[in-house]
N, C-alpha and C positions, 0 to 999 in steps of 0.2 A: 399797174401790174403788181401782183403780190411778190414781195421780196422774201424769198425762202431763207436766204443766208442770214438776214437780219432777225428773222423769227427764231432760227436755231440758236443764235447767240443769246437772245433773250431767255430762251428756255433753259439753256445751260447755266446762265447766271442765276435764275430762280432756284434751280436745284441746289447750287452751291450755297446760296443764302439759307435755304431750308435745312440743309444738313448742318450748317453752322449753328443755327438756332436750336434744332431738335436732334441731338445725337442719338445713335442706337442705344437701347437699354442694355445694361450690362448684367451678367450673371453674378451670383455671390462669389464665385471663385475668380472673377476678373476685376481688375481695377484700372481706372483711367490714370495714365501717367501724366503728371503735370510738371511743367518747368519749375525751376527754383523760384521764379517770380510769382508763381501762383496761377498763371493763365494756362489754358489747355494747349498741349502741343498738337498742332494740326499738320497732317501729312496727306495732301490730296483731298482735303475736306473731311477726313475721318480722325477720330480720336484713336491713339495707339493703345491696344488692350494687351495686358501681360498676365501671366499666371501668378496667383497668390501662394502656390505650393511652397512648403518649407524646403529650403535648399538642401537640408540634411536628409530629406525623405528618400531620394534615390540611393544614397549611401546605405541607409538602413535596409532598403529593399535588397540591395546587393548582398549585404551581410546575411540576411535571412535566407536568401536563395542559396548561398554557399552552404549554410548550415543544413538546410533541408536536403540539398543534393547529397551531402555526405551522410546524413542520417538515413536517406533512402539506400545509399550504397551499403552501409553496414547492415541494414535490415535485410537486403538482398543476400549478402554473404551468410547471415545467420539462417535465413530460410533455406539456402542451398545446402548449408552444413547439416541441417535437419534432414533434408532430402537424402543426403549421403549417410544417414543413420548415425550421426555424431551427436545425439542429444546430450550425452554425458561428457562431451569433450570440452576442453578449455576454450577452444575457438568459439563454439556456439555461445557460451556464457559471456565471453569477451565482447563479441559483436552485439549481442542483445543488450548488454550494459551500456555500450557506446551509444546505441540508438536511443536508449532511455535517457542518457546524459544530455543529449541534444534537446529532448523534449523538456527535461527538468530545467535546463539552462534558460530556455525561452519563457518558462513559467515562473521565474524568480520574481518576487514582489518589486525588487529594485529596478527591474526592466519593464514593469507593467505600464509605466507612463509613456513608453515609446509607442505603444500600440493603441493608446486611447485616441478617440476621435477629437479633432479640433485642439489637440494639445501641442505645445511647442516642444520640439525635440531638443533636449539638452545635449550639447556636444560631448561633455565629460562622461555622461551615462552611455552615450553611443560608443565612445572610445573604449570604455570598459567592456561593453558587450562585444565589440569587435575583437578586443584582445583575447577574451575567453573563447570566442568562436574560433579564432585562428589557432589557439593552443590545442583545441580539440581536433581541428582539421589536421594539424600537423601530426598529432598522435594517431589519428585515424589512418592517415596515409602510411605511416610507419607500420601499423598493425596489418593493413591490407598488403603492403609490400612483403612483409615477413611471412604472411599466410599464403601468398600466391603459390609458392612452391608446394606447400602441403596440399592446397586445393587442386593443383595440377595433377599431383600423384593420385589423389583421391578420385579425381575425375577419370583418370586413366583406369583405375581399379573398377570404378563404377561402370564404365563403358565395357570393360573386359567381362565383368559379371553379367551385364546385359547380353553380350555376345554369347557367352557360355550358356546362359539361360535359353536364348533363342535356338542355339544348336542342340541343346538337350531336348527342346520341344520338337524339333525336326527329327531327332534320333528316335524319340518315343513314338512319334507318328509313323516313322518308317518301320520300326519294330512291330507296331500293331498291324500295319498293312502286310508286312512280311509274314507274321504269324497267321494272319487271316488267309493269306494266299497259300501258305503251307498246309493249313487245315483243309482248305478246299482241295488241294492237290492230293493230300493223303486220303481223303474220304471219297474221292472221285473214282469212277470206274473207267479204265482205258477205253478209248473210242472203239477199238476192235472188239470189245466185249459187251458193248451196249445192247446188242440184240441177241446175246447168248440165251437169255431166258425165253425169248420169242422162238428162237430156233429149236430149243429143247421142247417147247410146247408144240411146235409144229411136228416134231418127231413123235410125240405122244399121241397127237390126233391121227397121224398117219398109221400108227400101229397100236391101237388101243389094247389088243389082246396081249401084246408083249409086256405092257406096263400095267396090267390089271393088278389090283390090290390082292396080295396073297394071304392076307390075314396075319395075325400076330404069331410069332414063333416062340417056343419055350425059352430059348436062349436070351430073349429080350428081357425077361424078368428073372433070370437065374442070378442069385446073389453071389454065387461062387466065381463068376466071371468078372472081368475088369470093365467097368461101365464109365462112359464119358457122356457129358451133356454139352451140346453145342446149339446155341440159340441165335439164328441169323436169317436175314432175308437176302443175303448175298450168296448166290449159287457158287460162284467160283471160289470165294473165300472159304466157305464151309468145306468145299471139296479139298482145298489145299490143306486145311487143318487135319482132316481125316486121313488123307493120303500120306502126309508127313509123319503122322503118328504111327500108321500101319507100317511104313517103310522102315521104321526104327525099332520095331518090336520083333521078337524072335518067334512068337506064336500068335499070329494075327487072329486065328480062329477063337482065341480066348478073350477077345476084346469086342465090346459092344458100344456102338456109337448111337446116342439118342439125339437126332437132329430135329429141332423144332423151328418152323418158319411160319409165315402168315399164309392166309388162304390164297393170295394172289400168286405167290411163288411156290406153292406146294407141288403143283404138277411138274414144273421145271426141275425142282429139287429131286423129286422121285426119279425122273428120267436120268439125271446126272449120276445118281448113285447106283442105278441099275445098269447103265450102259458101260460103266467102267469096272475094272477089276481091282478090288481092294484087298487082295490076298486072303480072301476067306473070312474077313472080319464081318461081323453082323451089324447092319445099319438099319435103324428105324427112323423113318421120316414121317413126321406128323405136323399138322397145323395147330397153332395155338388155340384156334376155335374148337378143336376137338376136346379140350379140357373144359367141360361145361361149368365147373365150379369157379372158373376165373371170370367173374362178372363184376360190375360196378358196385353191386350190393355187398360183395365180399372183399373186393380189392380196393382199398382207399385211393390208390394212385390212379386207377382208371377213372374215378370220379373227378380227380384233380386235373387229369389230362384234358378234360373237356373245357377247362377254363380258357376264355379268350385271351386273358392277360398272359397266361402261361404260353399259349401258342404264339403270341406276339414276341415274347422273349426269345423263343427258339427260331422263329422265322423272320426276325428283324432283317430288313434288306439294306438299311442305310449303314454304310461302313463306319461312320463316326459313332453310331450307337452300338453297332454289333461288336465294336472293338474297344468299348469303354474299359473293360477289365481284361488286360492282356493275359494275366495269370490264369484266369478262369475261362478264357475264351473257348477252350476245348469242350467245356461243359454246355455250351450253347448249341451243340450239334442237335438237329431235329430228331436224330435217332433216339434221343432220350424220351421222346414222346411215345415211342413204341412200347407196347407191353412186353415185347421180346427182351427189352433191357431190364425188366423187373421180374422175369420168370425165375431167376435164380433164388428168389426168396420163397419159392413154392416147390422146391425140389422134393422135400419129403412127401408132399401130397401128390405130386406128379408121378413119383416112383415109390409107391408104398411098400413094395416087397424088397427094396434094396437097402443095404446097410451103409455102403460107401459109394461115393461117385466123384469123379474128377470133372470139374467145370473148366472148359476151354473157351476163350474168346475167339472170334472169327478173324482176328488180325494177328495171329501168331503162326509160327512155323515150328513144329517139333523137330528137334535135332538129336535127341537121345531116347533110349528106351525108358518109358515112364512106369513100367511095371513095379519098380521098387517102391513107389509111393504107397501102394496098398499094404506094404509090410511095415510102414511107420506106425509106432504106438502113439496114438493121438492123446492118450492120458485124459480121456474125458472131454477134450476140447472139441469144439464144433468145426472150426475152420483152420486149415493149414495153408499158408500162403508164402510167397517169396517176399522176404523183407526188402523194402525199397527205401527205407528212411535213412537219410544222411543230411545233416544240417537241418534246414527247415522243410526239406522236400517230403511230401506225403504225410505231413503232420495234420492232426485234426483241425488245427487253426485254419487250414486252407479250405476245409469243406463245410465247417459248421459256423453258425452265427453266435459267437460267444458274447455278444452284447445282450443276448437274451438270458435272463436270470436262471431259467430252468436248464439251459444248455451249460451255462457256467457252473451250476451246482453239480451236474451229473457227469461232466466230461472234463478231461484235461486237454488244453490246446496243444500241449507238447506230445501227447500220446501218438504212437506210430500207427498210421493207416497202412494200407497194403495195396498192391496191384491186383486187379481183378482178371488179369490175363490168364492165370492158371491158379485155381483154388481147389483144394481137396477137402470135401465135406464128409464128416461123420454124421450120417442122417439119423442114426439112433440118438446120438448126443443132441442133435438139433431138436428132435421131438421131445426129449427129456427136458431140455432147457426152454422149450416153447418159444423159439426164436421168431417164428412167424407172427405169433401173437404180440411179441415185443415190437416187431417191425410195424405192425398195424397200429400199435399204441402211439408210436412216434409220428407215423404218417398222419394220423387223425389230429394230433396236436399241431 
């Protein structure tokens, strides 16, 4: 019978003999430790393997790690000081120099042997390096401790500035949205008046004979009367202007109102001014299309208004784009695409027999008798207007592009502009100065 126990014992003995005769190969960094007598030390049949590493190497690594940690610390402080916009401050230079000192220290020729491969570390050199590193670390910690208070204050200031900037951004956005909402509210028609034009047209269709065109009256072209020009597509607004002017004049029958609208609102406008009593004042209602000379071949702005880019500017629907320029937001109103907004430049040709005319916008209410305006000596000037300049308000700089060399050469950015709500024109002086031709010149440019 096979004795398994005896076989196992023999196998174990053979393995021990084999290991004794042929030990495991060692790496270059490992050595076999021998007893003082010269024979191998055997523990459990194996040679004892230990590291050949220099005992001073861990100490050197620790010194280098401390130096690198503190160099990183001062570099971080220098970087943060720059972020706080302290490039010229003493702290930035101090931290930058400290960081450089660590680098220069480890680059000294006297310490080069410490970092060479397979070299023996000299303890005296290591002690000198350790001494210099500790001196720098001590100085670094002192500088950091002294600077902490300054950095804490600067950090608070920096955070406060960030908060103020964020609040200003929110305020600017709120102002833009508020201005945009105010613009919409100011230019909108109340809901109760939305269908006013339709109701007036319904009246005209129901009684065509009552509102038939009676032809031109001689008073309409009489230069001895007081003439007003109102260009609007807003029926109720035009009516308010005429009614308020008539109510404040002593002799309404001496006043002539020239109301010009577009073809779509012509019928409603005619009904409005016929069905109401305006104290005997003479009112002419015409469509802009009745003035045949106003076409794109003669009027430069009509050609420009066909531009898709210009239409996009006025009909922009995105709030963030429509409110980019809060100051000039009011000029993005689509009404500026209408020729009605440009008719004022053609007053002498529209009313060739008149000498003077008062232009009124449709967003005003007259509160006093305006008859005295016709008695003012214009002294050869074309336009008389209410001065609205104070500070930077209504200066040319708000309306014109002074980065253009031609604009800069011809105009002053500080020159006073004026409000167009009420303008008194000397049409004879206009014709003499050829203002329409000058207007065309700049429009074409």
